[in-house]
N, C-alpha and C positions, 0 to 999 in steps of 0.2 A: 507403553513405550512412546516417548515423544518423538514426533517426526523432526528430522533435521531441516534447517532452512533450505538446503539444497533439494531435499525431497519435496518440500512444500511448493517450490517454484517450478518444478519440472513436470507438473501435470498438464492435462489437456485443458482444464479449466483455468482461465486467466486468474492471476493472483495480484491484487493491488496491495502493495506493502506501504504502510504508513510508518515512516521513521519519525519518532517523536521523543519527547522527554516530559516528565511530570511537571517540571518547572516552567515549561514553555507556554506562554499565553496563546499564541496563534495555534498551537497544537490543540489546546482546549477548545478553540473555536472550530477546529476541523472535526473533532470527535462526533458531534451530533450530525454533521453532514454525512459522515461515513455510515452512521446508524440509519439515516434516511435512505442512503444508497442501497444498503443491504435489504431494507424493507421493500424497496421498489424493484430491485432486480433479482432478488432471491439468490438462487444458486448459479446464476450465470457468471458470477465473479466471486472469488473468495477474498475477503478483506483480512489482512494480517497486520497487527500493530507490533512494531519492534521498538523497544525502549533503547535509545542509543547509549544511555548510561549503563545499561545491563548487558548490551550486546555490542560492545565497542568494536570487536573484530569484524562483525558483519557490517556495521556502519562504515568502517574503514575500507573494507573490501569493495564496497560500492561507492566510495568516495563521497559519503554524505557529509557535507560541510555546513549546511544550514538546515534547520528544521522548522516546520515539518517539511519533509521531502517524501514525495510519493513516487513509487516506481511500479509500473505494471509489467509483470512477467507472464510469459506463456511458454511452456516447454523449456524453461530455463533461460529464455532470451528476453532482453529488455525491449519492450515495445514502445514504452513512453516513460518519461521522467520529468518531474517538475517540482520545484521548491516553492514554498509558500502555501497559504490556504487556498484550496481549490473549491470552486463552487460546484454544487450538486449537478448542474447542467453539464459542466465539463466532464465530470466523472461518469455521468450517465451516457454521454456521447462516446466515451472510451469503451464502455461496456458494449454499446451497440456496434461500435466499429470492430472490436476484437473478440467480443464474447460469442457465445454459442447461438 
């Protein structure tokens, strides 16, 4: 059974959601940065990619107007949100600030 988005973002572990689209150039730049992040921080944060073309209702709910947009959730609350490509240092800092 696939977990719902609501279930994903309501855990104790922070969840970094990357709202992206396959046709988005900056989104393609962000992808390897997210891979590096997960390699470095392991299970301190969960990275979830949401394709805005396939999950329009979720993107609309969180008012995603430009992509990539990153939103960090913990226990269902938005802790941080930013649009545009985010550098690894910024994302690592967030994990240190909000992670376990």
